[in-house]
N, C-alpha and C positions, 0 to 999 in steps of 0.2 A: 552252548549247543547251537548248531546251525539249524536252519529252518526245516530241512528234510529230516533231521534227527528228531526235532520236535514233533513233526507230523507222524513219524513212525512210532514214537513213544506214546502219543495221545491215545487215550482209551476213554470209554464211557464208564464212569464209576457209579456204582449203585449201592455202595455200602460205605458209610462214613464213621470216623471216630468221633467220640463225644469230646471234641476239642474246638474251642473258639478260634476263629480266624482273626489274627491281629489286624487292627485298623489299617496299618501301613500296607499290608498285602491287599486288602479290599480296595484301598485307594489306588494301587497299581492296576488292578483289574479295571476299575472305573475309568482311569486315565486311558487305558488301552481302548475302552469302549468310546470314550470321548473323541479320540483321534482316528477312529476307524473310518474308512472311506464311505462316502454316501453320494447319492446322485446330486450333482451340482453343489455339493457341500451344504445341502439344506438340512441334513440330519432330521428327517421327518419321522422321528420315533421318540419314545420316552421309555425310561426304565423305572422299575419299581423294585426297591430293595426290601426283602421280606425276612425278618428275624423272628417275628411273633409265631409261637408254636401253634396257636389256634388257626391262624391264617394258613400256615403250612399244612395243617390237617385238612383244611378246605381244599387246598391244591391237590392233596392226595385223592380226595373224593372227585374233584373235577377231572383228574387224570386217570380215572377208572381203577383206582386202588394201588397206584405205584407208591408203596409205603415208604420207600427209602427217601422220598422227597422231604418228608417231615423230619427225617434223621439228620439232614444237612443243617449246619448252623446258619447258613445263608441261602436264600433263593433269590435270584434276580429274574424278574419278568421283563420281556422285551415287547413293547407295544408299538405297532405301526400307527402312524398318524396320517391317514390318507388325505384329509382335507388340507393339511399343510403342504403336502407334495402337489396337490391339485392346483394350488395358487400359482405355482411356478411352472408346472408341466402338464396341466390339463388332465384329461382322463388317464393317460399313460402314467402320470405321476401318482394319481389316486389309486389306480388298480395294480400298479407294479412297483414303482420306485419306492414308495413308503414301505412296502413289504420287503423289498430287497435291502433297504437301509437298516431296518430292524433286524433282519436275518444276518446281515454282515456284522452288525454290532454284537449279536448273540455269539456268532462263531469266533469273533475276535476275543470275547470274554472267555470262551471255551478254551482257546489256545493259550491265553494268558494264565488261566488256572494251572494248566499243565506245566508251563514254563516256571511257575512259582512253587512247584512241588505240591500243589493241591489237585483235587480231582473234581470233575463235574460230569453231568450227563444231560444232553440236549433232550428236553421233553417237548414233544410235538403232538402227542396224542392226548387231547383234553377237550372238554366242553368250554368253548370260548366265553360264552355268556357267564357261566359259573365262575371261571377264573376272574373275569373283569369285575364281577360282583364281589368276589372274595377279597380282591385287592383294592376295592373301592375306586375303580376307574370307570369313566363315562363310556357306556356301551355304544353311544351314538358317535363317539369321537375316535375310539381306538379299536384295534384288532390285535389280540395277543398272538404273536407268531411263534412263541415258545418261551420256555423258562429254563433256568439252570440252577439246580441244587448244587451248592459248592461246599466243599469241606476237605478234610484230610482223608485220603483213601484208607479204608479198613479192609481192603482185599487186594488181591493181585488180579486185576482185570486182564483178561487175555486178549491178544490180538485176534481180530477177526480175519478170515480169509478174504482177500480182495481180488477183484477181477484183474486179469492181465491187461496191460495198457492197450494191446491190440483189440481187446474186446470193447474198449471205450471210444475208440477213434472211428468216426463215421467216414467211410471212404467215398 
């Protein structure tokens, strides 16, 4: 499948089958994350792989009741590490590049899941402190930019209407 086909096929999946993800597929997703672009190749982010049901239930609470999160066999949290970027790029690294790095890694994982026949949904609505507490991450060190529940889709997610290109281009 070429890139545009992948982008057109990509959907946000909010219902998952009770089926484990083979380690080799998870490894491919993680490798895609590892080689994702980042500012100055610093990779100022961390990821947390979550399989524990209790932790996933905490993520449901942190994300205002999005129950499908706990249904996914795997959830990956993407954490910006501002201080790491600041060492190399000062305030701009701290305030922007670390956020961008973690976001690019998240989206790379999102596309990789689709390419591998899995599904995911970018979760961005959540209480950051609750998430960091639930996954045992240092609140002074990290900012969670989002997380991805990943699994085999249990529904036929429909394509959303998109704006026309001319609506996106600033003249």
